[in-house]
C-alpha positions as CSV (number, residue, x, y, z in Angstrom):
1,M,-51.9,-71.8,61.9
2,K,-49.6,-72.8,59.1
3,E,-50.4,-76.4,59.5
4,A,-54.2,-75.6,59.4
5,F,-53.7,-73.7,56.2
6,K,-51.5,-76.4,54.7
7,E,-54.2,-79.0,55.5
8,L,-56.9,-76.8,54.1
9,T,-55.1,-76.5,50.7
10,T,-54.5,-80.2,50.4
11,K,-58.1,-81.4,50.5
12,P,-60.5,-80.7,47.5
13,E,-63.6,-80.2,49.7
14,P,-62.5,-76.9,51.3
15,L,-61.1,-75.7,48.1
16,F,-64.5,-76.3,46.4
17,A,-66.2,-74.2,49.1
18,I,-63.6,-71.4,48.8
19,G,-63.3,-71.4,45.0
20,F,-66.9,-71.8,44.0
21,M,-68.8,-70.2,46.9
22,L,-66.9,-68.0,49.3
23,F,-64.5,-66.0,47.2
24,P,-66.9,-65.3,44.3
25,L,-69.5,-64.1,46.8
26,L,-67.0,-61.8,48.4
27,A,-65.9,-60.5,45.0
28,L,-69.5,-59.8,44.1
29,I,-70.2,-58.0,47.4
30,C,-67.0,-55.9,47.0
31,A,-67.9,-55.1,43.4
32,A,-71.3,-53.8,44.4
33,L,-69.7,-51.8,47.2
34,G,-67.2,-50.3,44.8
35,L,-69.9,-49.3,42.3
36,W,-72.0,-47.9,45.1
37,M,-69.1,-45.8,46.3
38,I,-68.5,-44.5,42.8
39,I,-72.2,-43.7,42.4
40,T,-72.4,-41.8,45.7
41,G,-69.4,-39.6,44.9
42,Q,-66.5,-41.4,46.5
43,V,-64.8,-42.1,43.2
44,I,-61.2,-42.8,44.5
45,G,-62.3,-45.2,47.2
46,G,-64.7,-47.0,44.8
47,I,-62.0,-47.4,42.2
48,I,-59.6,-48.8,44.9
49,V,-62.2,-51.3,46.1
50,L,-63.0,-52.3,42.5
51,F,-59.5,-52.8,41.3
52,T,-57.8,-54.2,44.4
53,I,-60.1,-56.0,46.8
54,T,-62.5,-57.4,44.2
55,Q,-59.7,-58.6,42.0
56,A,-57.9,-60.2,44.9
57,F,-61.0,-62.3,45.7
58,A,-61.5,-63.1,42.0
59,L,-57.9,-64.3,41.7
60,G,-58.2,-66.2,44.9
61,A,-61.2,-68.1,43.5
62,F,-59.3,-69.0,40.3
63,W,-56.4,-70.2,42.4
64,A,-58.6,-72.4,44.6
65,I,-60.4,-73.9,41.5
66,N,-57.0,-74.6,39.8
67,R,-55.6,-76.1,43.0
68,R,-58.6,-78.3,43.4
69,S,-58.5,-79.5,39.8
70,R,-54.8,-80.4,40.2
71,L,-55.5,-82.3,43.4
72,L,-58.3,-84.3,41.8
73,S,-56.2,-85.1,38.7
74,E,-53.5,-86.5,41.0
75,E,-55.9,-88.9,42.6
Protein backbone atom coordinates (compact mmCIF):
# COMPACT_ATOMS: atom_id res chain seq x y z
CA MET A 1 0.00 0.00 0.00
CA LYS A 2 2.85 2.38 0.78
CA GLU A 3 4.45 1.72 -2.59
CA ALA A 4 1.18 2.47 -4.38
CA PHE A 5 0.76 5.76 -2.51
CA LYS A 6 4.40 6.65 -3.15
CA GLU A 7 3.93 5.97 -6.87
CA LEU A 8 0.72 8.00 -6.89
CA THR A 9 2.45 11.07 -5.45
CA THR A 10 5.36 10.96 -7.88
CA LYS A 11 3.31 11.32 -11.09
CA PRO A 12 1.64 14.61 -12.07
CA GLU A 13 -1.42 13.01 -13.71
CA PRO A 14 -2.94 11.47 -10.55
CA LEU A 15 -2.11 14.62 -8.60
CA PHE A 16 -4.01 16.65 -11.20
CA ALA A 17 -7.08 14.47 -10.75
CA ILE A 18 -6.83 14.61 -6.97
CA GLY A 19 -6.01 18.31 -6.66
CA PHE A 20 -8.30 19.80 -9.28
CA MET A 21 -11.21 17.33 -9.37
CA LEU A 22 -11.61 14.87 -6.51
CA PHE A 23 -10.73 16.82 -3.35
CA PRO A 24 -12.50 20.07 -4.37
CA LEU A 25 -15.65 18.10 -5.21
CA LEU A 26 -15.54 16.28 -1.88
CA ALA A 27 -14.96 19.59 -0.06
CA LEU A 28 -17.98 21.11 -1.81
CA ILE A 29 -20.16 18.12 -0.91
CA CYS A 30 -19.03 18.25 2.73
CA ALA A 31 -19.64 22.00 2.89
CA ALA A 32 -23.17 21.53 1.58
CA LEU A 33 -23.73 18.72 4.09
CA GLY A 34 -22.44 20.87 6.95
CA LEU A 35 -24.65 23.80 5.98
CA TRP A 36 -27.64 21.47 5.63
CA MET A 37 -26.98 20.07 9.09
CA ILE A 38 -26.83 23.58 10.55
CA ILE A 39 -30.06 24.61 8.80
CA THR A 40 -31.91 21.50 10.01
CA GLY A 41 -30.91 22.09 13.63
CA GLN A 42 -27.87 19.87 14.09
CA VAL A 43 -25.58 22.80 14.77
CA ILE A 44 -22.71 21.04 16.54
CA GLY A 45 -22.43 18.28 13.93
CA GLY A 46 -22.67 20.80 11.10
CA ILE A 47 -19.91 22.94 12.54
CA ILE A 48 -17.71 19.89 12.99
CA VAL A 49 -18.28 18.85 9.38
CA LEU A 50 -17.63 22.38 8.11
CA PHE A 51 -14.48 23.03 10.09
CA THR A 52 -12.80 19.63 10.01
CA ILE A 53 -13.77 17.43 7.10
CA THR A 54 -14.28 20.25 4.59
CA GLN A 55 -11.00 21.90 5.54
CA ALA A 56 -9.14 18.59 5.33
CA PHE A 57 -10.29 18.11 1.73
CA ALA A 58 -9.48 21.72 0.85
CA LEU A 59 -5.98 21.47 2.31
CA GLY A 60 -5.50 18.13 0.57
CA ALA A 61 -6.34 19.78 -2.74
CA PHE A 62 -3.82 22.56 -2.11
CA TRP A 63 -1.19 19.97 -1.19
CA ALA A 64 -1.80 17.98 -4.39
CA ILE A 65 -1.67 21.10 -6.57
CA ASN A 66 1.58 22.28 -4.97
CA ARG A 67 3.12 18.82 -5.20
CA ARG A 68 2.16 18.63 -8.89
CA SER A 69 3.65 22.03 -9.66
CA ARG A 70 6.91 21.04 -7.93
CA LEU A 71 7.06 17.82 -9.92
CA LEU A 72 6.48 19.67 -13.19
CA SER A 73 9.11 22.31 -12.41
CA GLU A 74 11.70 19.58 -11.76
CA GLU A 75 11.16 18.08 -15.22
